[in-house]
C-alpha positions as CSV (number, residue, x, y, z in Angstrom):
1,M,185.3,-59.8,-98.0
2,D,185.7,-56.8,-95.8
3,L,184.1,-53.6,-96.9
4,F,187.2,-51.5,-96.6
5,L,190.8,-52.1,-97.6
6,Q,192.9,-53.2,-94.7
7,P,196.4,-51.9,-94.0
8,E,197.8,-55.4,-94.4
9,D,196.2,-55.9,-97.8
10,I,197.6,-52.7,-99.3
11,S,200.9,-51.1,-98.4
12,S,200.7,-47.4,-97.7
13,P,202.3,-45.1,-100.3
14,P,205.6,-43.7,-99.3
15,S,204.6,-40.1,-99.4
16,T,201.6,-38.3,-97.9
17,P,198.7,-37.5,-100.2
18,P,196.9,-34.1,-99.9
19,S,195.5,-33.2,-96.5
20,S,191.9,-34.3,-97.1
21,S,193.0,-37.6,-98.6
22,S,195.4,-38.1,-95.7
23,T,192.7,-37.6,-93.2
24,S,190.5,-40.1,-95.0
25,A,193.2,-42.7,-95.3
26,S,194.1,-42.5,-91.6
27,T,190.4,-42.8,-90.7
28,L,190.0,-45.7,-93.0
29,A,193.0,-47.4,-91.6
30,A,191.7,-47.1,-88.1
31,G,188.5,-48.8,-89.1
32,V,186.5,-45.8,-88.0
33,Y,183.8,-44.4,-90.3
34,R,183.1,-40.7,-89.9
35,P,181.6,-38.5,-92.6
36,L,184.0,-35.8,-93.6
37,Q,183.3,-32.2,-94.4
38,R,183.9,-31.2,-97.9
39,Q,187.0,-29.0,-97.9
40,R,187.6,-26.0,-100.0
41,S,191.0,-26.3,-101.7
42,S,193.2,-24.4,-104.1
43,Y,194.4,-27.8,-105.4
44,I,194.0,-28.1,-109.1
45,M,194.9,-31.3,-111.0
46,D,197.4,-30.8,-113.7
47,T,195.9,-32.5,-116.7
48,T,198.4,-31.2,-119.2
49,G,200.6,-34.3,-119.0
50,G,199.9,-38.0,-118.7
51,A,199.5,-40.0,-115.5
52,D,203.2,-40.6,-115.3
53,S,203.8,-36.8,-115.0
54,I,201.5,-36.6,-112.0
55,M,202.5,-39.5,-109.8
56,D,205.3,-42.1,-109.6
57,K,205.1,-45.8,-110.2
58,V,204.5,-46.8,-106.6
59,R,201.3,-44.6,-106.5
60,L,200.2,-45.9,-109.8
61,D,200.5,-49.5,-108.5
62,Y,198.6,-48.6,-105.4
63,I,195.7,-47.1,-107.5
64,G,195.7,-50.2,-109.6
65,R,195.2,-52.4,-106.5
66,V,192.4,-50.1,-105.3
67,K,190.7,-50.4,-108.7
68,S,191.1,-54.2,-108.7
69,T,189.6,-54.4,-105.2
70,F,186.8,-52.0,-106.1
71,Q,185.7,-54.3,-108.9
72,Q,185.4,-57.2,-106.4
73,L,183.0,-55.3,-104.2
74,T,179.2,-55.8,-104.3
75,Y,177.1,-53.0,-105.8
76,A,176.0,-51.9,-102.3
77,Q,179.6,-51.7,-101.2
78,R,180.6,-49.8,-104.4
79,H,177.8,-47.3,-103.8
80,F,179.1,-46.7,-100.3
81,F,182.7,-46.5,-101.4
82,I,181.9,-43.9,-104.1
83,T,179.8,-41.9,-101.7
84,E,182.8,-41.7,-99.4
85,L,185.1,-40.6,-102.2
86,L,182.7,-38.0,-103.4
87,G,182.5,-36.6,-99.9
88,C,186.2,-36.0,-100.0
89,C,186.0,-33.9,-103.2
90,D,185.9,-30.2,-103.4
91,N,183.8,-28.3,-105.9
92,Q,186.5,-28.2,-108.6
93,L,186.9,-32.0,-108.4
94,L,183.2,-32.5,-108.5
95,Q,183.0,-30.3,-111.6
96,Y,185.7,-32.4,-113.2
97,I,183.8,-35.6,-112.4
98,Y,180.6,-34.1,-113.8
99,T,182.2,-33.2,-117.1
100,F,183.8,-36.7,-117.3
101,I,180.7,-38.8,-116.6
102,T,178.0,-36.8,-118.4
103,P,178.9,-37.9,-121.9
104,K,179.1,-41.5,-120.7
105,L,175.5,-41.3,-119.5
106,K,174.1,-40.0,-122.8
107,I,173.5,-43.3,-124.5
108,D,171.3,-43.3,-127.6
109,F,169.6,-46.6,-127.2
110,L,168.1,-46.4,-130.8
111,K,171.6,-45.9,-132.1
112,E,172.8,-49.0,-130.3
113,L,170.1,-51.2,-131.8
114,P,170.0,-52.5,-135.4
115,I,167.9,-50.3,-137.7
116,E,165.2,-52.9,-138.0
117,L,164.7,-53.0,-134.2
118,S,164.8,-49.3,-133.9
119,L,162.0,-48.9,-136.5
120,H,160.0,-51.7,-134.8
121,V,160.2,-49.7,-131.5
122,L,159.0,-46.5,-133.3
123,S,156.1,-48.4,-134.9
124,F,154.5,-48.6,-131.4
125,I,154.1,-44.9,-131.2
126,D,150.4,-43.9,-131.9
127,D,150.6,-40.2,-131.3
128,P,152.1,-38.2,-134.2
129,R,153.0,-35.4,-131.7
130,T,155.4,-37.8,-130.0
131,L,157.0,-38.6,-133.3
132,A,157.3,-34.8,-133.9
133,R,159.2,-34.4,-130.7
134,A,161.3,-37.4,-131.3
135,S,162.5,-36.1,-134.6
136,H,164.2,-33.2,-132.7
137,V,166.2,-35.4,-130.4
138,S,169.2,-36.1,-132.6
139,K,170.2,-36.4,-136.2
140,H,170.0,-40.2,-135.9
141,W,166.5,-40.1,-134.7
142,N,165.6,-37.6,-137.4
143,V,166.9,-40.0,-140.1
144,L,165.0,-42.9,-138.5
145,L,161.8,-40.9,-138.6
146,K,162.2,-40.3,-142.3
147,D,161.7,-44.0,-142.9
148,E,158.3,-44.9,-144.3
149,A,157.6,-47.7,-141.9
150,A,156.6,-45.6,-138.9
151,W,154.4,-43.3,-141.1
152,K,152.8,-46.2,-142.9
153,S,151.9,-47.7,-139.5
154,L,150.3,-44.4,-138.5
155,C,148.3,-44.2,-141.7
156,L,146.8,-47.6,-141.0
157,K,146.1,-46.8,-137.3
158,H,144.4,-43.5,-138.2
159,Q,142.6,-45.1,-141.1
160,Y,144.1,-42.7,-143.6
161,Q,143.5,-44.7,-146.8
162,H,143.6,-43.7,-150.4
163,Q,143.3,-45.7,-153.5
164,Q,146.6,-44.3,-154.8
165,I,148.6,-44.8,-151.6
166,T,149.3,-48.5,-152.1
167,H,152.4,-47.7,-154.2
168,V,152.6,-44.2,-152.8
169,P,151.7,-42.4,-156.1
170,K,150.8,-38.7,-155.9
171,S,149.7,-38.1,-159.5
172,I,150.3,-39.0,-163.0
173,T,151.6,-36.1,-165.1
174,T,152.4,-35.9,-168.8
175,E,155.3,-34.1,-170.3
176,P,156.1,-33.7,-174.0
177,V,159.1,-35.7,-175.1
178,H,160.0,-35.4,-178.8
179,G,156.5,-34.3,-179.7
180,S,154.7,-37.1,-177.8
181,F,153.4,-37.2,-174.3
182,V,155.0,-39.6,-171.8
183,A,153.5,-40.3,-168.4
184,Q,155.7,-39.6,-165.4
185,R,154.8,-40.8,-162.0
186,Q,155.3,-38.4,-159.1
187,T,155.3,-40.1,-155.7
188,I,154.2,-38.9,-152.3
189,S,155.6,-40.6,-149.2
190,Y,153.5,-42.0,-146.4
191,R,154.9,-39.3,-144.2
192,D,153.7,-36.5,-146.5
193,F,150.4,-38.3,-147.0
194,F,149.9,-38.7,-143.2
195,R,150.9,-35.2,-142.4
196,R,148.4,-33.7,-144.9
197,K,145.5,-35.9,-143.7
198,Y,146.4,-35.2,-140.1
199,N,146.5,-31.5,-140.7
200,I,143.1,-31.6,-142.4
201,D,141.6,-33.5,-139.4
202,T,143.2,-30.9,-137.1
203,A,141.7,-28.0,-139.1
204,W,138.3,-29.7,-139.0
205,S,138.4,-29.8,-135.3
206,Q,139.9,-26.3,-134.7
207,G,138.7,-24.3,-137.7
208,G,139.9,-23.7,-141.2
209,K,140.0,-20.8,-143.7
210,V,136.6,-19.3,-144.2
211,T,135.8,-17.4,-147.4
212,L,132.6,-15.4,-148.0
213,C,131.4,-16.0,-151.5
214,D,130.0,-12.9,-153.2
215,N,126.6,-13.9,-154.6
216,Q,123.5,-12.5,-156.3
217,I,121.0,-14.5,-154.2
218,G,120.1,-11.5,-152.0
219,E,117.2,-12.4,-149.7
220,G,116.2,-15.4,-151.7
221,L,115.9,-19.0,-150.4
222,A,118.6,-21.5,-151.3
223,T,116.7,-24.7,-152.1
224,S,119.5,-27.0,-153.4
225,L,123.3,-27.3,-153.2
226,Q,126.0,-29.5,-154.7
227,M,129.8,-29.2,-154.6
228,D,132.7,-31.1,-156.0
229,D,136.4,-30.3,-156.4
230,T,135.6,-27.8,-159.3
231,F,132.2,-26.2,-158.8
232,I,129.7,-25.1,-156.2
233,V,126.2,-24.9,-157.6
234,I,123.3,-23.4,-155.7
235,G,119.6,-23.4,-156.8
236,C,117.4,-20.6,-155.6
237,D,113.7,-19.8,-155.3
238,N,114.3,-16.6,-157.3
239,N,114.7,-18.6,-160.5
240,R,118.5,-18.3,-160.4
241,I,121.3,-20.9,-160.4
242,E,124.5,-19.6,-159.0
243,V,127.9,-21.2,-159.9
244,F,131.1,-20.7,-157.9
245,D,134.7,-21.9,-158.1
246,A,135.1,-24.6,-155.4
247,K,138.8,-23.8,-154.9
248,S,138.6,-20.1,-154.3
249,G,134.9,-19.4,-153.7
250,K,134.8,-16.8,-156.5
251,Y,131.6,-16.2,-158.4
252,I,131.7,-17.7,-161.9
253,R,128.3,-17.1,-163.4
254,S,124.5,-17.3,-163.0
255,L,122.5,-19.7,-165.1
256,L,119.3,-18.0,-166.2
257,G,116.4,-19.6,-168.0
258,H,114.0,-21.1,-165.5
259,E,110.7,-19.2,-165.2
260,G,110.1,-20.3,-161.6
261,G,112.0,-21.2,-158.5
262,V,114.6,-24.0,-158.9
263,W,113.9,-26.7,-156.3
264,A,116.2,-29.6,-157.4
265,L,119.6,-30.0,-159.1
266,Q,122.4,-32.4,-159.5
267,F,125.6,-32.5,-161.7
268,I,128.2,-35.1,-162.6
269,K,131.5,-35.0,-164.3
270,N,131.8,-36.8,-167.7
271,E,135.2,-38.5,-167.4
272,I,135.5,-38.9,-171.1
273,N,135.4,-35.3,-172.2
274,N,136.0,-33.7,-168.7
275,E,132.7,-31.8,-168.9
276,H,130.3,-31.2,-166.0
277,I,126.7,-32.0,-166.8
278,L,124.0,-30.2,-164.7
279,V,120.3,-31.0,-164.5
280,T,117.9,-28.6,-162.8
281,G,114.2,-28.6,-162.2
282,G,111.6,-26.4,-160.4
283,C,108.3,-24.6,-160.4
284,D,108.2,-24.0,-164.2
285,R,107.6,-27.8,-164.5
286,A,110.5,-28.2,-166.9
287,A,114.0,-29.7,-166.4
288,S,117.0,-28.1,-167.9
289,V,120.3,-29.8,-169.0
290,W,123.3,-27.6,-168.8
291,N,127.0,-27.7,-169.8
292,L,128.2,-26.5,-166.4
293,T,131.7,-25.9,-167.7
294,T,130.5,-23.4,-170.3
295,G,127.1,-22.3,-168.9
296,E,125.3,-23.4,-172.1
297,R,121.8,-24.8,-171.7
298,R,121.6,-27.9,-174.0
299,H,118.1,-29.2,-173.5
300,V,114.8,-28.3,-171.9
301,L,112.8,-31.4,-170.8
302,R,109.1,-30.7,-170.7
303,G,106.3,-33.1,-169.8
304,H,105.5,-32.7,-166.1
305,N,102.2,-31.0,-165.2
306,S,103.4,-29.5,-161.8
307,T,106.5,-28.5,-159.9
308,I,109.6,-30.8,-160.2
309,R,110.4,-31.4,-156.6
310,C,113.3,-33.9,-156.8
311,L,115.7,-35.3,-159.4
312,K,118.7,-37.7,-159.6
313,I,121.3,-38.4,-162.3
314,R,122.3,-42.0,-162.9
315,D,125.1,-41.1,-165.4
316,E,125.9,-38.7,-168.2
317,K,123.0,-40.2,-170.2
318,V,120.1,-40.8,-167.8
319,A,118.3,-38.7,-165.2
320,V,115.1,-39.2,-163.3
321,T,112.7,-36.4,-162.1
322,G,109.9,-36.6,-159.6
323,S,107.0,-34.1,-159.5
324,R,104.0,-33.0,-157.6
325,D,102.0,-34.4,-160.5
326,T,102.5,-37.8,-158.9
327,T,104.8,-39.2,-161.7
328,L,108.4,-39.9,-162.3
329,R,110.0,-39.3,-165.6
330,I,113.1,-41.0,-166.9
331,W,115.0,-38.9,-169.4
332,D,117.8,-39.3,-171.9
333,I,119.7,-36.2,-171.1
334,E,122.3,-36.8,-173.8
335,R,119.6,-36.4,-176.5
336,G,117.0,-34.5,-174.5
337,T,114.3,-37.0,-174.9
338,L,111.8,-38.9,-172.7
339,R,112.4,-42.6,-172.1
340,H,109.7,-43.6,-169.6
341,V,106.8,-42.1,-167.5
342,C,106.4,-44.0,-164.2
343,T,102.9,-43.8,-162.8
344,G,101.5,-45.3,-159.6
345,H,101.8,-42.8,-156.8
346,Q,98.7,-41.1,-155.7
347,G,100.4,-38.1,-154.2
348,S,103.3,-35.7,-154.8
349,V,106.7,-37.4,-155.4
350,R,108.8,-35.8,-152.7
351,C,112.2,-37.6,-152.8
352,L,114.3,-39.9,-155.0
353,D,117.5,-41.9,-154.8
354,I,119.4,-44.0,-157.4
355,S,121.6,-47.1,-157.1
356,G,122.7,-48.8,-160.3
357,N,119.7,-49.3,-162.6
358,K,117.2,-48.9,-159.9
359,V,115.5,-45.8,-158.5
360,V,113.4,-45.5,-155.4
361,S,110.7,-42.8,-154.8
362,G,109.0,-41.5,-151.7
363,S,105.6,-39.9,-151.9
364,Y,103.0,-37.9,-149.9
365,D,100.7,-40.9,-150.5
366,T,102.6,-42.6,-147.6
367,T,104.2,-45.2,-149.9
368,A,107.6,-45.7,-151.5
369,R,108.3,-47.5,-154.8
370,L,111.2,-49.2,-156.4
371,W,111.5,-48.8,-160.2
372,D,113.6,-50.3,-163.0
373,I,115.3,-47.5,-164.9
374,E,115.7,-49.4,-168.1
375,T,112.0,-50.5,-168.4
376,G,110.2,-47.9,-166.2
377,Q,108.4,-50.7,-164.4
378,C,107.5,-50.7,-160.7
379,L,109.3,-53.6,-159.0
380,H,108.0,-53.1,-155.4
381,E,105.6,-50.9,-153.5
382,F,106.6,-50.3,-149.9
383,M,103.6,-49.8,-147.6
384,G,103.6,-49.2,-143.9
385,H,104.0,-45.5,-143.1
386,H,101.0,-43.7,-141.7
387,S,101.8,-40.3,-143.1
388,Q,103.8,-38.6,-145.9
389,I,107.3,-39.7,-146.8
390,Y,109.8,-36.8,-146.8
391,A,113.1,-38.6,-147.1
392,I,114.5,-41.7,-148.8
393,A,117.9,-43.4,-149.1
394,F,119.0,-46.4,-151.2
395,D,122.3,-48.3,-151.3
396,G,121.2,-51.1,-153.7
397,V,120.3,-53.5,-151.0
398,K,118.3,-51.6,-148.4
399,V,115.7,-48.9,-148.9
400,V,115.2,-46.5,-146.0
401,T,112.3,-44.1,-145.7
402,G,111.6,-41.2,-143.2
403,S,108.1,-40.0,-142.6
404,L,105.9,-37.4,-141.0
405,D,104.7,-40.2,-138.7
406,S,108.2,-39.9,-136.9
407,H,109.2,-43.4,-137.9
408,I,112.0,-44.7,-140.1
409,R,111.4,-47.9,-142.0
410,V,114.0,-50.2,-143.6
411,W,113.0,-52.3,-146.6
412,S,114.6,-55.1,-148.6
413,A,115.1,-54.0,-152.2
414,E,115.1,-57.7,-153.3
415,T,111.9,-58.9,-151.6
416,G,110.1,-55.6,-150.8
417,A,109.6,-56.8,-147.1
418,C,110.0,-54.4,-144.2
419,L,113.2,-55.4,-142.3
420,A,112.9,-53.0,-139.4
421,T,111.0,-50.0,-138.0
422,L,113.4,-47.5,-136.3
423,Q,111.7,-45.6,-133.5
424,G,113.0,-42.7,-131.5
425,H,112.3,-39.5,-133.3
426,T,109.2,-37.6,-132.0
427,S,108.4,-35.6,-135.1
428,L,109.0,-35.5,-138.9
429,V,112.1,-37.4,-140.1
430,G,113.1,-35.2,-143.0
431,H,116.7,-36.1,-143.6
432,L,118.5,-39.4,-144.1
433,Q,122.0,-40.3,-145.2
434,L,122.9,-44.0,-145.7
435,S,126.1,-45.9,-146.1
436,T,126.6,-49.6,-146.2
437,R,126.5,-50.0,-142.4
438,V,125.5,-46.6,-141.0
439,L,122.4,-44.5,-141.2
440,V,122.2,-40.9,-139.9
441,S,118.8,-39.4,-139.5
442,G,117.7,-35.8,-138.7
443,G,114.2,-34.7,-137.6
444,S,112.0,-31.8,-136.9
445,D,112.5,-32.6,-133.2
446,G,116.0,-31.2,-133.5
447,N,117.7,-34.6,-132.9
448,L,120.2,-36.6,-134.8
449,R,120.4,-40.3,-134.5
450,V,123.1,-42.7,-135.7
451,W,121.9,-46.2,-136.5
452,D,123.8,-49.5,-137.0
453,M,122.3,-51.0,-140.2
454,D,123.5,-54.5,-139.3
455,T,121.6,-54.7,-136.0
456,F,119.2,-51.7,-136.5
457,E,120.2,-50.4,-133.1
458,C,120.5,-46.7,-132.3
459,K,124.2,-46.0,-131.5
460,Q,124.1,-42.3,-130.8
461,R,121.3,-40.0,-129.8
462,I,122.2,-36.4,-130.2
463,S,120.2,-33.4,-129.2
464,A,121.6,-31.2,-131.9
465,H,119.3,-28.2,-132.4
466,D,116.6,-26.2,-130.6
467,N,114.4,-26.5,-133.6
468,S,114.2,-28.6,-136.8
469,V,117.2,-30.1,-138.4
470,T,117.3,-28.5,-141.8
471,C,120.3,-30.3,-143.3
472,L,123.0,-32.8,-142.5
473,Q,125.9,-34.7,-143.9
474,Y,128.4,-37.1,-142.5
475,D,131.5,-39.1,-143.2
476,D,133.3,-41.9,-141.3
477,K,134.5,-39.4,-138.6
478,R,132.0,-36.5,-138.2
479,I,128.5,-35.2,-138.7
480,L,127.8,-31.7,-139.9
481,S,124.3,-30.5,-139.1
482,G,122.3,-27.3,-139.6
483,G,119.1,-26.2,-138.0
484,S,116.3,-23.7,-138.2
485,D,117.8,-22.3,-134.9
486,G,120.5,-20.8,-137.1
487,R,123.3,-22.9,-135.8
488,V,125.7,-25.2,-137.7
489,K,127.4,-27.8,-135.5
490,L,130.2,-30.4,-136.0
491,W,129.8,-33.8,-134.1
492,D,132.0,-36.8,-133.5
493,I,130.0,-39.6,-135.1
494,K,131.5,-42.4,-132.9
495,K,131.2,-40.6,-129.6
496,G,128.1,-38.5,-130.3
497,T,129.8,-35.5,-128.8
498,L,130.0,-31.9,-130.0
499,I,133.4,-31.0,-131.6
500,R,132.7,-27.4,-132.1
501,S,130.2,-24.8,-133.3
502,F,131.0,-24.5,-137.0
503,T,130.1,-20.9,-137.8
504,Q,128.6,-17.8,-136.3
505,H,124.9,-17.8,-135.4
506,A,122.4,-16.9,-138.1
507,R,118.7,-16.6,-138.6
508,T,118.4,-20.0,-140.2
509,V,120.5,-22.5,-142.1
510,W,119.4,-23.4,-145.6
511,K,121.9,-26.0,-146.9
512,I,125.3,-27.6,-146.1
513,Q,127.6,-29.9,-148.0
514,M,131.0,-31.2,-147.3
515,N,133.8,-33.4,-148.7
516,D,137.2,-34.5,-147.2
517,T,138.7,-31.0,-147.3
518,K,135.9,-28.5,-147.7
519,A,132.4,-27.5,-146.5
520,V,129.9,-25.1,-147.9
521,V,127.3,-23.5,-145.6
522,I,124.4,-21.5,-146.9
523,L,122.5,-19.5,-144.2
524,Q,120.4,-16.4,-143.7
525,R,121.8,-13.6,-141.6
526,D,120.4,-10.3,-140.6
527,R,121.4,-7.4,-142.8
528,P,122.1,-4.2,-140.9
529,P,120.5,-1.3,-142.8
530,A,122.6,1.5,-144.2
531,P,122.1,5.0,-142.8
532,N,119.9,6.1,-145.7
533,E,117.8,2.9,-145.4
534,E,116.8,3.1,-141.7
535,H,113.3,4.3,-142.4
536,N,112.7,2.4,-145.6
537,I,110.4,-0.6,-144.8
538,H,110.9,-2.1,-148.3
539,V,114.6,-2.7,-147.8
540,A,115.3,-6.4,-147.0
541,S,116.4,-7.0,-143.4
542,H,118.2,-10.2,-144.1
543,R,120.5,-11.7,-146.7
544,T,121.7,-15.1,-147.8
545,V,125.3,-15.8,-147.1
546,V,127.5,-18.5,-148.7
547,E,130.6,-19.6,-146.7
548,L,133.3,-21.8,-148.1
549,H,135.3,-23.6,-145.3
550,D,138.7,-24.9,-146.5
551,F,140.6,-27.3,-144.3
552,D,143.4,-28.3,-146.6
553,L,145.7,-25.5,-145.5
554,D,148.9,-27.2,-146.7
555,K,148.3,-25.9,-150.2
556,E,148.6,-22.3,-149.0
557,Q,151.0,-22.7,-146.0
558,D,153.6,-25.3,-146.8
559,D,155.2,-25.1,-143.4
560,R,152.0,-26.0,-141.6
561,I,153.5,-29.4,-140.9
562,T,157.2,-30.3,-140.8
563,I,159.6,-33.0,-139.6
564,A,162.8,-31.4,-138.6
565,T,165.3,-31.0,-141.4
566,E,167.6,-28.3,-142.5
567,N,165.5,-26.8,-145.3
568,D,162.3,-25.0,-144.3
569,D,160.8,-23.1,-147.2
570,S,157.6,-21.7,-145.7
571,E,155.0,-20.0,-147.8
572,E,153.0,-17.1,-146.6
573,E,149.3,-17.7,-145.9
574,E,147.0,-16.0,-148.4
575,E,145.2,-13.0,-147.0
576,N,141.9,-13.3,-148.9
577,D,140.2,-15.3,-146.2
578,V,137.5,-13.6,-144.0
579,S,138.6,-15.3,-140.8
580,S,140.6,-18.3,-139.6
581,S,139.3,-19.8,-136.5
582,S,142.4,-21.9,-136.2
583,D,144.2,-18.8,-135.1
584,L,141.9,-18.6,-132.1
585,N,142.3,-22.2,-131.1
586,E,146.0,-23.0,-131.3
587,P,146.8,-26.2,-129.3
588,A,148.8,-25.7,-126.1
589,T,150.9,-28.8,-126.8
590,P,153.2,-29.4,-129.8
591,S,151.5,-30.9,-132.8
592,I,152.5,-32.7,-135.9
593,Q,152.6,-29.2,-137.5
594,D,155.8,-28.6,-135.6
595,I,157.6,-31.3,-137.3
596,E,160.1,-30.4,-140.0
597,V,161.7,-32.9,-142.4
């Protein structure tokens, strides 16, 4: 087929078209190709009527034959033909063509697909920021992104798992109905669950809300720390136990009664009566049992002949204390009575850990021991270290000990045999945290090490601090460490890289503890003297500071994360925080926080 329409194929119309078209037709009929200059024209198509009002039947037939012939051309020939036609058009015609074809080019491919296929396509998106942008494309896309499938997939990919998310429950509430209480289930969607977890992760990386907790510690040393969702409890060397609200950081009370420094504490929640039970011990050689909810001291447990250096609670009925008098004592904390005295160590008992009905102890006599809590009998003695044991961890299967000899040893709780000696630290290994498959160690050499407990290989070697590691804690994503260099740092546990410096530099870091949404940091900072204290040498030059870092900002700023919908009820952020480092580190690219549902 010839590229152009020949005169014999199509009869010329009886009347002459507009000048530009006439030139093009005559050139085409002559078989001569010459690009034409685009002409300015005052010609405006009359679109007020139909095609019949614009041209007669002969011209309509002619256009029909051109259209039929055009459909028989190859794509290359069509491209050439259209290019020629466009070259004949003035600006007004081109504008008309633009407004005509633009809507035809805007095809929503997701709208053309069945919903099941559309959701399957969206399930391949790993980045929540991409989903955030996609929700703004159109109403149809916004509706698709409200479906739970895409967000459930993201929850699985980001390993956001919760024991209550299987049937997407949020909480169980009770409401009185005719005098009786009936449980009502409130649900939370995978989308809401994901966005909350994602925002928490983002806040961990960029910084959350930081609250300074007013305290009475002064220049004292914070020796022990524990936090849950309700309370923050701090033991001090000035005989005080300070209690704070874990949600707001507000001071609740001081527990007074010890006659010496408090060196160990732990509390648990009694799920039956919803009370918190606290056990403390220290230099006065006595352990105290407190109702943490009311501040009442229930029992004083006496019997040790020297400082209680460590303690652990098994449950609301049993606790174990270890002392510099070389013994362990197993107590009935419900009744305030002694159950067993465990003897065998030849040096101070420095550390304890409990799993089930077994307790392990590490001593300055270079040995560790495994004890049966019910009988008080020693089941195994672990010998192999060449210097004092300062840290111990126990998961029910493996016992891990850290020593002044710079080595870490792994023992079988069943046989008592040494399974591995982990080498790499060059000084005292004073901090251990063990999960089923991962061990994190911190030493006086300033290093952190992450160990695979299946192969006993060191996965990460982190030069964390310029001096000793004074405290550490980790979860499945990050490690939080503090050092005597006065720095607190957040690390990526899988990459071994620094995420960020966690807080401002201090003199030293006493204690840290964290959970999914919060972290407590206790450190010592210089105290600038007041004008009337400049020449008073008896005024303390430093003070102990307690910082509460909160990363669950959705509670206070509901518009922190959104997926584009018409109702956006944002709440103002509370103003009682000292600083919010997230304000200084806003991401340059859109985040999941920009989504609105």
